[in-house]
C-alpha positions as CSV (number, residue, x, y, z in Angstrom):
1,M,0.0,0.0,0.0
2,S,1.3,3.5,-0.9
3,L,2.0,6.0,1.8
4,P,-1.2,7.7,3.0
5,T,-1.6,11.5,2.8
6,M,-4.1,11.5,5.8
7,S,-4.0,9.5,9.0
8,A,-7.0,9.1,11.3
9,V,-6.6,8.2,14.9
10,I,-9.1,6.9,17.5
11,C,-7.9,6.6,21.1
12,T,-9.9,4.2,23.2
13,R,-10.0,2.5,26.6
14,N,-12.5,-0.2,27.7
15,R,-15.2,0.7,25.3
16,G,-15.6,-2.7,23.7
17,E,-17.9,-3.0,20.7
18,R,-19.0,0.6,21.1
19,I,-16.0,1.7,19.0
20,L,-17.3,-0.1,16.0
21,A,-19.5,2.8,14.7
22,A,-16.6,5.2,14.8
23,V,-14.3,2.7,13.0
24,E,-16.9,1.8,10.3
25,S,-17.6,5.5,9.6
26,I,-13.9,6.3,9.1
27,L,-13.3,3.3,6.9
28,A,-16.2,4.4,4.8
29,N,-14.5,7.7,3.9
30,D,-13.9,8.5,0.2
31,H,-10.4,9.8,0.7
32,P,-8.1,8.0,-1.8
33,A,-5.1,7.4,0.5
34,F,-5.6,7.2,4.3
35,E,-4.9,5.0,7.2
36,L,-6.8,4.5,10.5
37,I,-4.9,3.9,13.7
38,V,-6.7,2.7,16.8
39,V,-4.7,3.2,20.0
40,D,-6.2,0.9,22.6
41,Q,-5.4,1.4,26.3
42,S,-8.0,-1.1,27.4
43,T,-7.4,-3.5,30.3
44,D,-9.2,-6.3,28.4
45,E,-9.3,-7.7,24.9
46,V,-13.0,-7.0,24.1
47,T,-12.2,-4.0,21.8
48,G,-9.5,-6.0,19.9
49,N,-11.8,-8.9,19.4
50,S,-14.6,-6.7,18.2
51,L,-12.3,-5.2,15.5
52,R,-11.4,-8.5,14.0
53,R,-14.2,-8.2,11.5
54,F,-12.0,-5.6,9.7
55,Y,-9.1,-8.1,9.4
56,H,-9.2,-7.7,5.6
57,D,-8.8,-3.9,5.6
58,R,-5.2,-3.0,5.3
59,R,-5.9,0.6,6.1
60,L,-6.5,-0.3,9.8
61,R,-3.7,-0.4,12.3
62,Y,-4.6,-1.7,15.7
63,I,-2.2,-0.7,18.5
64,T,-2.4,-2.0,22.1
65,T,-0.5,-0.3,24.9
66,P,-0.6,-0.7,28.7
67,T,-0.3,3.1,29.2
68,K,-3.1,5.3,30.5
69,G,-4.0,8.8,29.6
70,L,-5.5,10.5,26.5
71,G,-2.6,12.9,26.0
72,L,-0.2,10.0,25.9
73,A,-2.5,8.0,23.6
74,R,-2.8,10.9,21.1
75,N,1.0,11.1,21.0
76,I,1.3,7.4,20.3
77,G,-1.0,7.8,17.4
78,L,0.8,10.9,16.2
79,Q,4.2,9.3,16.3
80,L,3.0,6.2,14.5
81,A,1.1,8.1,11.8
82,R,2.7,7.9,8.3
83,A,0.8,10.9,6.9
84,P,1.7,14.6,7.3
85,L,-1.9,15.4,8.4
86,V,-3.5,13.5,11.4
87,A,-7.2,13.7,12.2
88,F,-8.5,12.7,15.6
89,T,-12.0,11.7,16.7
90,D,-13.4,9.9,19.7
91,D,-14.5,6.3,20.1
92,D,-18.1,7.5,20.6
93,C,-18.3,9.5,17.4
94,R,-19.2,9.0,13.8
95,V,-17.9,11.0,10.8
96,P,-19.3,11.7,7.3
97,S,-17.8,10.0,4.2
98,D,-16.0,13.2,3.1
99,W,-14.5,14.0,6.5
100,L,-10.9,13.3,5.7
101,R,-11.0,14.8,2.3
102,I,-12.4,18.1,3.5
103,I,-9.9,18.3,6.4
104,E,-7.1,17.9,3.9
105,D,-8.6,20.6,1.6
106,E,-8.9,23.0,4.6
107,F,-5.3,22.5,5.6
108,R,-4.3,23.1,2.0
109,R,-6.2,26.4,2.0
110,E,-4.5,27.5,5.2
111,P,-0.8,26.4,5.1
112,Q,0.1,28.3,8.4
113,A,-2.5,26.3,10.4
114,A,-1.1,23.6,12.6
115,V,-4.4,22.7,14.4
116,L,-7.9,22.4,13.0
117,F,-11.3,22.0,14.7
118,C,-14.6,21.2,13.0
119,N,-18.2,21.1,14.1
120,V,-19.2,18.5,16.7
121,F,-23.0,17.8,16.5
122,E,-25.0,15.8,19.0
123,G,-26.4,12.4,18.1
124,P,-30.0,11.4,19.0
125,H,-30.6,11.6,22.8
126,D,-33.2,12.4,25.5
127,T,-32.6,16.1,26.2
128,S,-34.7,15.8,29.4
129,A,-32.3,13.3,30.9
130,G,-29.0,14.9,29.9
131,F,-26.8,16.2,27.1
132,I,-24.1,15.4,24.6
133,P,-21.0,17.8,24.5
134,C,-21.0,19.6,21.1
135,Y,-19.3,22.5,19.3
136,K,-21.1,24.4,16.6
137,L,-19.4,26.9,14.3
138,R,-21.3,29.3,12.1
139,Q,-18.3,30.6,10.2
140,R,-14.7,29.8,9.3
141,V,-12.2,31.4,11.8
142,V,-8.4,31.6,11.7
143,V,-7.0,32.1,15.1
144,K,-3.6,33.9,15.0
145,T,-3.3,35.4,18.5
146,L,-3.9,34.3,22.1
147,W,-6.6,37.0,22.4
148,Q,-8.5,35.4,19.4
149,K,-8.0,32.0,21.1
150,C,-10.1,33.2,24.1
151,R,-13.2,32.8,21.9
152,A,-12.3,29.6,20.1
153,H,-12.9,26.4,22.0
154,G,-12.8,23.4,19.6
155,L,-13.3,19.8,20.8
156,G,-10.8,17.0,20.5
157,A,-13.7,14.9,19.1
158,G,-13.3,16.8,15.8
159,M,-9.6,17.8,15.6
160,A,-6.7,17.5,13.2
161,V,-3.1,18.6,13.2
162,R,0.0,18.9,11.1
163,R,2.2,16.1,12.3
164,E,5.7,17.6,12.0
165,P,5.1,21.0,13.6
166,V,3.1,19.5,16.5
167,L,5.8,16.9,17.2
168,A,8.4,19.7,17.0
169,M,6.6,21.6,19.8
170,G,6.6,18.5,22.0
171,G,3.3,16.8,20.9
172,F,0.3,16.7,23.2
173,D,1.0,17.4,26.9
174,E,0.8,13.9,28.4
175,A,-0.1,15.2,31.8
176,L,-3.4,16.5,30.3
177,G,-6.5,14.7,29.2
178,A,-8.7,11.9,30.6
179,G,-6.7,9.5,32.6
180,G,-3.8,12.0,33.0
181,R,-2.6,14.0,36.0
182,F,-4.9,16.8,34.9
183,P,-8.2,15.3,33.7
184,S,-8.9,17.4,30.6
185,A,-7.8,20.1,28.1
186,E,-5.1,18.3,26.1
187,D,-7.0,19.4,22.9
188,D,-7.3,23.1,23.9
189,D,-3.7,23.0,25.1
190,I,-2.2,22.0,21.8
191,A,-4.1,24.8,20.1
192,V,-2.8,27.4,22.6
193,R,0.8,26.2,22.2
194,A,0.5,26.2,18.5
195,V,-0.4,29.9,18.5
196,D,2.4,30.5,21.0
197,H,4.8,28.9,18.6
198,G,3.7,31.1,15.7
199,W,1.2,28.7,14.0
200,Y,-2.5,29.3,13.4
201,V,-5.6,27.4,14.6
202,L,-8.3,26.9,12.0
203,E,-11.9,26.4,13.0
204,T,-14.1,25.3,10.1
205,P,-17.8,24.5,9.7
206,A,-17.0,22.8,6.4
207,T,-17.2,19.4,8.0
208,F,-18.4,17.7,11.3
209,V,-18.5,14.7,13.5
210,I,-21.5,13.3,15.2
211,H,-21.0,12.7,18.9
212,D,-22.9,10.0,20.7
213,G,-21.3,10.5,24.1
214,F,-24.4,11.0,26.3
215,R,-24.0,12.4,29.8
216,T,-26.6,12.8,32.5
217,W,-26.9,16.2,34.1
218,R,-25.0,15.0,37.1
219,E,-22.2,13.6,34.9
220,G,-22.2,17.0,33.2
221,R,-21.3,18.8,36.4
222,E,-18.4,16.3,37.0
223,L,-17.3,16.8,33.4
224,A,-17.4,20.6,33.7
225,A,-15.2,20.4,36.9
226,R,-12.7,18.3,35.0
227,D,-12.7,20.6,32.0
228,W,-12.1,23.7,34.1
229,E,-9.4,22.1,36.2
230,G,-7.6,21.0,33.0
231,W,-8.1,24.4,31.4
232,G,-6.5,26.1,34.5
233,A,-3.5,23.7,34.4
234,S,-3.1,24.2,30.7
235,H,-3.1,28.0,30.7
236,I,-1.1,28.6,33.9
237,K,1.9,27.0,32.0
238,L,2.2,30.0,29.8
239,L,2.4,32.4,32.8
240,K,5.0,30.2,34.4
241,A,7.0,30.4,31.3
242,G,6.8,34.2,31.2
243,R,4.2,34.6,28.5
244,W,2.4,37.3,30.3
245,Q,0.0,37.9,27.4
246,A,-1.6,34.6,28.4
247,G,-3.0,36.4,31.4
248,I,-5.7,37.8,29.1
249,M,-7.1,34.2,28.6
250,L,-7.4,33.7,32.4
251,L,-9.0,37.1,32.8
252,Y,-11.4,36.2,30.0
253,A,-12.3,33.0,31.8
254,L,-13.5,34.8,34.8
255,R,-16.7,35.8,33.1
256,P,-18.1,32.3,32.7
257,A,-16.3,30.9,35.8
258,L,-16.9,33.7,38.3
259,I,-19.0,36.6,37.1
260,E,-21.9,34.7,35.6
261,P,-22.2,32.4,38.7
262,L,-22.4,35.5,40.9
263,L,-25.0,37.3,38.9
264,P,-27.9,35.7,40.9
265,V,-26.6,37.5,44.0
266,L,-27.7,40.8,42.5
267,R,-31.3,39.3,42.6
268,L,-30.7,38.2,46.2
269,Q,-30.4,34.6,45.1
270,R,-27.8,32.0,45.8
271,P,-24.9,31.9,43.3
272,R,-24.9,29.0,40.9
273,G,-22.0,27.4,39.1
274,L,-19.2,28.5,41.4
275,G,-17.7,25.0,41.0
276,R,-16.2,26.1,37.7
277,F,-14.2,28.8,39.5
278,V,-13.1,26.4,42.2
279,A,-11.9,23.9,39.6
280,L,-10.2,26.6,37.6
281,V,-8.2,27.8,40.6
282,R,-7.5,24.1,41.6
283,G,-6.0,23.5,38.2
284,C,-3.9,26.7,38.3
285,L,-2.5,25.9,41.7
286,R,-1.7,22.3,40.9
287,G,-0.1,23.4,37.7
288,L,2.1,25.9,39.5
289,A,3.4,23.2,41.7
290,Y,4.1,20.7,38.9
291,P,7.5,20.8,36.9
292,M,7.4,21.7,33.3
293,N,9.5,22.3,30.2
294,R,9.4,26.0,29.7
295,E,10.5,25.9,26.1
296,L,8.0,23.3,24.9
297,L,5.3,24.3,27.5
298,V,4.6,20.7,28.5
299,Y,4.5,19.3,32.0
300,Q,7.3,16.9,32.9
301,G,7.1,13.5,34.7
302,I,6.4,11.0,31.9
303,T,9.6,9.5,30.6
304,G,10.7,6.6,28.4
305,V,9.1,5.1,25.3
306,P,5.7,3.6,25.9
307,A,5.3,-0.1,25.2
308,I,3.1,-0.7,22.2
309,V,2.1,-3.6,20.1
310,D,1.1,-3.1,16.4
311,R,-1.6,-5.7,15.7
312,S,-2.5,-4.6,12.3
313,L,-5.4,-6.8,11.2
C-alpha cells in the first residue's frame, strides 16, 4: 500500500464494541489514501476482538498499549502516523464519508494552520435526561493570537493537526486529558501552544463529526469540573514560562467561571455554578506546583518510550 496522505486516529479505553460505529464511519471515507490507527489502552481484549471483523482492511492499524491517559494515547497515534496530516476523533463519534477529504482541503487552504477543529454535533438523545457535548461553528475562523483564542474552544472529538510541527513543539501534553494527572484540556492546550509557537488554529464549519457520548446532568457537572481544572492547568503554564499575554485568557475565563455564577446574587439569590471557578483555581494551583519544560510548554514527569504492540489486522 502506498503511503497515506491522511492518517485518522481513534484513542480508546475499555469501550468494547461501542468503538465499531466510529471505525466503520472512518473506513467508509472516500479519501483515496488514508490509514486508520486505533490506539487501545484497554485493560481487556474486548475491543480488539470486536475489531477482528475488519481483518481484511489493510488501512486499519490496531495498536495496544498498557499506558493510561488521553494525551499520551494521542502522542502514540501521532508518532505512528505515516501521513503529514493527522485527524482525531473519539471512540463514541461518527464521521461523514468526506470528513478526511475536507480536512485535507482545509489545511491546503490555510498552510500556516497547525491545528484544525470542526463542528461536533449531538447524536440522538433524550434532552430531558442529559446532554451530549458539542461545538457548533457558524463561520470559518483563523486564530492567530492568544486573544483570538479566548473565543475559540474546539473539541478533540473533531480535531486534526499537522504532524511535524506538532511533534516539534513536544506533541500533546501527556499530563493533560482523561486519565492523566490533569483530567482534561489536552486538545485546547495543543491549540494554545501552536499559537504561541507562531502557528495558526483553523476552526471550520466545512465538516463535522456526530458525537454519541451522552452524559446525565450529574455527569455533566463532573465533566465541567474536570474541564475547568484541566483548562487552568493548561493556561497557567504560559504564565509560568513568562508569556504574560496569556493572562488575558485567564481574565477572559473569569466571566463564565466567576462573574456569571455570581449574577444571581444581584437578585438576592444563591450563586450558581461556582464549582467552575473552584476547579479553575485548583487546576492553576496544581499546575504551578508541577514541573514543566518552559520551552515546549509541557509538564514533565512521563519519561521513556511507551510499550506498544502493532496488531494490524
